[in-house]
Each structure stands twice: as structure tokens, then as C-alpha cells.
N, C-alpha and C positions, 0 to 999 in steps of 0.2 A: 490667661487673660493678660492683656497688655494695654497700657495707657497711651492714647494718642492725643497729643497736644499741638496747638498751632505752631509752637516753637519760634515765635517772634522773639528776637533779642529784647531784653536780657534773659528772658525765661525760655531759652532753647534747651529744655531739660529732658525731653523725651526722645526715644529712638526714631519716632516717625510721627507724621501728622495724618489726620483723616484724608486730607487732600492728596498727600503723597501716597497713602495706601490705596486709595481708590484709583489713582492714576496708574499705579503699577499693576493692580489686580484686575482691572477691567480688561486688560489685554488677553487674559486667559479665562475670562468669565463667560460662562454659558448663559446664566440667568442672573439678573440683578433685580431684586425686589426692594422697593423704596416706599417708606411711609414717612412723609415729611410735612410738618405743619405748614411751612411756607416754601414757595419756590421763587425763582427769578426767571424772567423770560430768556435771558442769555444762557442760563444753565440748561434749559429745556432744548433750545435750538442747538447747543453744542453737543448734547446727548444724541439728538437726532443725527447730527453730522457724523459723529463717531460710528453710528450704526451704518450710515450710508457708505462711509469709506471702508469699513471693515466687515460688514455683514453680521455683526454681533455687538453686544449681547442682546438677549431678549430682555425687555424692560417691562416690569409691572409696577406702576406708580400709583400711590394713594396720596392725594393732596388734601391736607387735613383742615386748613383754616379758611381758605379763600371763599368757600361757599357762603360762610357767615360774615367774614370781614370784607369780602369783595375782591375782585380782580381789577387791575388796570386793563384796558383794552389790549395792550401789548402782551401782558401776561396770559390773558385768556387766549389770544390768537396763537401764542407759542404752545400752550397746552393742547389746543385743538389740532395744531399742525403736527405735533408729536403723536398724538393719539391716532389721527388719520393715517399717518405713515406706519405706525406699529400695527394697526389693524389690517391695512392693505397688504403688508408684508408678512402677516401672521407672526409677528415678533413681539406681541404684548399688548398693553392697553394703559389708559389713564382713567382713574376713578376719582371722584370727588367725595369726601366725607360730608354727607348731608344729614346724617342721623344725629350727629353732635360734633362739636369742635374737637379735633384731634391735634394736639400740640407736640406729639412725640417726634423723634428723629431716629429712624431705624432703617438699617441697610443690610440686606442679606445677599451674599454672593455664593452661587453654586458654580464651581469651576468645571472645566472640560473633563477633568478626571473624577468628577462627582464629589470632590472634597468641598467643604463648606466653611465659611467664616461670616462674621457679622459685626456691625458697628452700631452701638447705641450711645447716645450722649446729647450734646448741645448743638450739633451742627445741622442746620437746615441745608437743603440741597443747594441753595444759592451760596451759602458760606463755603461749601466744599469746592465749588467752582470758582470762587473769588480768590485770586492769587496775590492780591495786593493789599486790600484794606486790612488794617491791623486789628481785627476783632478776634480776640483770643477765645478759642473754642477748646472744650475738653470732651473726649469720647473714650469709650472702652471698646477694645477689639477682642472678640470672642472667637473661639475655634471649637471644632468637634461637637460634642453633645450640646454644649451651651449655645453654639451658633445655630444648631438645628431647632432649638426652641424659638429663636428669633425668626427663623425662616417660616416656621409654622404659624407663629403669631402674626407676622406681617400679612400672610395670606388670609388668616382668619379675620383680622381687623379690616382688611380691604373688603371682604365679602359682607361683613356684618355692619360696617359703618358707611360703606361707600356705594356709589351708583356710577355706572359708566358715564363719562363726561358728556358724551353725545346724547344722552337721554335727559339731561338737565338743561332747561332753557334759561340761559343767562343773558339778560338784555340790559341790565344796569351796571355801569362800571364806575370805579373810583376815579376821581380826578387824577390826571396824569401824575404819577410819582416822579419827582425830579430825580433823575439818575445820579446827579452829582450831590444830592443832599447827604451830608455827613460823610462825604467821600474824603479819604485821606488825600492831603496835599491840594485840596480845593477849598476855597473860601467864598462865602456869600458876601457880596459887597453891600454896604449900607446905602440907603437912599441918598444920604448927604454926600458920601464919598463918590457915588456914581454921578450925581449932579455936578460936583466939582470937576470930575473928569471931563464931562461933556462941555462944561462951561468955560473952563480955564486952561486945561492941560493939552487938549488936542492941537496938533500942529502938522506940518508937512515933514516928510513925504507920506504919501498914501499909495499902497499897492493893492491892485485888484487881482486876487489869486484864483484862477479857475479851479473848480472842483471837478476832477476828472472821474470818468465812470468806466475805466478799464476793468475787464472781467475779474482779474485776480490781483489788483494792486490798489493803492490809495484807500478808499473806503470799502473796498471789496477784498481785503486781505483774507477774510474768513474763507473765501472760495479758492485761495491759493494753496500751495503745498504746505501741509502741516509738518509736525515733527514725526519722523519715521524711525522706528527702531530697527535693529539688525534683522528682525523677522519680517519686516514690512508693515508692521502695525502702525497706523497713522493716527495721531492725535491732532485735531484741527486747531487752528489759531482761534483765539477768543472772538466772539461775535462783534464786540465793540472795539477791538483793536483796529487802529487806523492811523494813517499819516497822509500828508499831502506832498506829492512830488511837484516841485515848482520848476518851471522852465528857466533856463539860463537867461532868457530874454528879460525876465523879471529880476532874478537874483543879481545880475550884473549891473543893474541900475544904481545910481548914486543914492546912498542912504539906506539901502536894504541891509537888515541885520545879518551879516554873514558870519557863519560859524559862531553863533552867539547864544548864550542863555539869557532869557529875559522873562519878565512877568507880563501876562496879558490880563486885561480887563475886558469882559465880553459885553455885548449889547444887551444881554439878558441878566447882567449883574452877577457874574461869577468871576473869580480870579484864580489863576493857576500858572505854573511855570511852563514855558515852551522853549524849544531850542531849534536852531537850524544847524545841519551838519551834512557831511558827505561831499561828494564832488560838486563844486560850484555852489555849495550850501543848498542843494536841491531838496533835502529832506526837512520838512517842517513837521514837528511832532511835539507831543506833551512830554515833559521830562519824567523819567523814571517809570511811568505807567502810560503806555500808548492808548489805553482804554479811556483815559480822561478826555482827550481830544475826540475820540470816537464816540463816546457817550454824548458829548456836547453837540457834535454834528449829526450823527445818526439818530440820536434821541429826538432831536427837533423834527427830523423827517418823519419819524414814527408818530410823534405827538399829533401832527396835523393830518395823519392818514396817508401821506405821500409814499411812505416806505412800509411794506409789510415785513415784520421780523422774519428772518430766514431767507429773504429775497435780496438780490443784488441791487445796489444803487446804480440806476441807469439814467440816461438823458431824460427819459419819460418821468422818472421819479423826481428829478431836479426841476423839470418843467412844472410838474404838479405842485411842487413846493413853492415855485415862483422865483427861484434864484439858483444860479450855478457858479457863483463866485463867493469868496470870503474876502472882506476888506481888512487889510492890516494897516493901521494908522499909527504914525509916530505920535509921541507926546513930548512934553518939555523935559521929561526925564528919559534919558537914552536907554534905561533899563526897564521901561514900562511901555507897552504897546496896547493899542485898542483893537479888538477883534470883533468884527460885525458880520453876522450871518442872518440878519433880520430879513423877513420877506414881506412884501406889500400885500400878499394874498391873505 
């Protein structure tokens, strides 16, 4: 038995984390059985992408709480997308626990050499795939006979509590969960502060930055090259990872924040840090975590139904949303900028 902890400083006291163990183990995993109370849409899409890129592992997933607590539309679409792919490729399935609420977190790994291991603890599937938010999790890693008990238990729980997701009619969805709620390094702006920003702080210059829809860059980094190990096993980039590549025609204009770290306030009342860097300051990204900007942009496309999770951002997606630019507006404070991606649709 081994303890797996999130290992965020100052409590980096374990040899490994659940995320680290899953990332290493999945490369040689033949079958991964999961029983998780809660899931996240990006974790499901990233699992699907791993199988697409590498042809394995087989995934058997029981989702324990969402039948009772509800899905967002994006979560449900991601679960259906993964289930359809697994079934079509004979590589597994997704079940919903509809007999009762299941709040456990259990992961069973059967390797190519038939050895087994298992994780039991506090980490939902979304937590394992979240590499940035500092939510400290604690799990137990089991091997041998103990892990085989978990393997059998996950299968039994799936069959006794669950039903194939395609056999359950889900038509009512939770109101969109804000992807940036309680996100590290992101702050929700008060109504008064936002009103002051719009009323007294905005000034010139203002830059209209195109949102490009290249196949494997900008908002479509997910479809680009992932991290490849020496054996050729590829781990995809996160679904919400994104940046904006800005033309030198814009970055060379007077007043553009070149090679600069600054705080942005957004039109939907969030605040986080961004930076410009690279040749001619062409890279516009959120500081420390590229998923912050990605969640802000792609999340809004998903929320209105313009973007289906797991699909690329195209000119058609942007047209459906009603906008293909982001406005970057100066304020009276040179270290604060206003970011606008509102749509008239």
C-alpha cells in the first residue's frame, strides 16, 4: 500500500500523486475501470483523445452522482461522445448509476502483462486530470490481491448500480456551470467594481484581435501534437488549453502591451492575469495556466451551443457565436486592461 497525495507545496510529502500515477500507468494499461462520483467534460474528452492517439486502454466508466444531481449540457455531451466512441471501437462503455447515488472514487488498472493496481480515495476523475487547481486530494494505491478486490468491486458496482448511458433519457440539464468558478488565480469582480471599470477607467487605445481557427493552434491546441515519450505514446494537450497568436500588424501599433504582464477585467465580470511574449509579443495567454484563457473563450462558445466539446473551433463556430474577435481595451491604469468577447446573438 502506498499513499498518493496532491503534493502541493508546502505539503509535498508523498512519493507520487494520483495524477502522476495515472499519467505514468495509462501508457501500459490494457483496461482502466473507473467508478467516480463526479466527472468533468474536459477529463472525458481528454480520455477519448488518449485512446484515439494510442489505441488503448479499454475504458469502463461508472458515473455515480450526475443522474441524481444533474449534468450540464457540456458534461452530458462529453459522456455521450466518449461512450459512442468506446462502443463503436469495442473499447468499453459508460454507465450511469441510477439505482442510487454513488460517491466513491475507485480506479482499477490491468496492465499489458496482466498485473493489476488500484487507487481508492478522494479524487474524482476531474481532479485527476486537473493539473493546476490546488485542491489537495488523498488516495491509497493498492497492488496485488488488494487491487484485485477493487477490480472486481468496480465491475460489480457498475453492473448492480448502473445502466448504459445510451439507455437513459436525459433531457433536463443544470444551468451552465461557470468553468472559472473557484478557479485558482481567477477572481469574480463585484458589480460595483465592474460598473466603475466601465464608467470611469476605460480609455484608448483599443485593439480588435482576431480569433483564428487554425486546425492545430490558437484555440485548437488540443488537436496539435501532444507530449510523446520515447516509445511514441502520446498524451494530448488539455482540452481548454489555448492562446491567441496576434499579428505583428496589431502588436506593432502604438500602445499595445508588448512583452508585458497585466491584469484583465472581462466583459462577463472575471479578472485574471495575462501576458504577451514571444517574437513581436505575438503570444497572448493567461499567466501560469493556459486553461484560464481557454475556459473563458471556449466555455462561452460551448455555453451558447456554438461549440460542441471535442470539436475544433472553426469559422462556422465563430459565426454561430456571432463574433470572431476579442477587444483589448486600455484603462487609466497601465497594468489593467479590459477584455471583451461579448456577442450580440
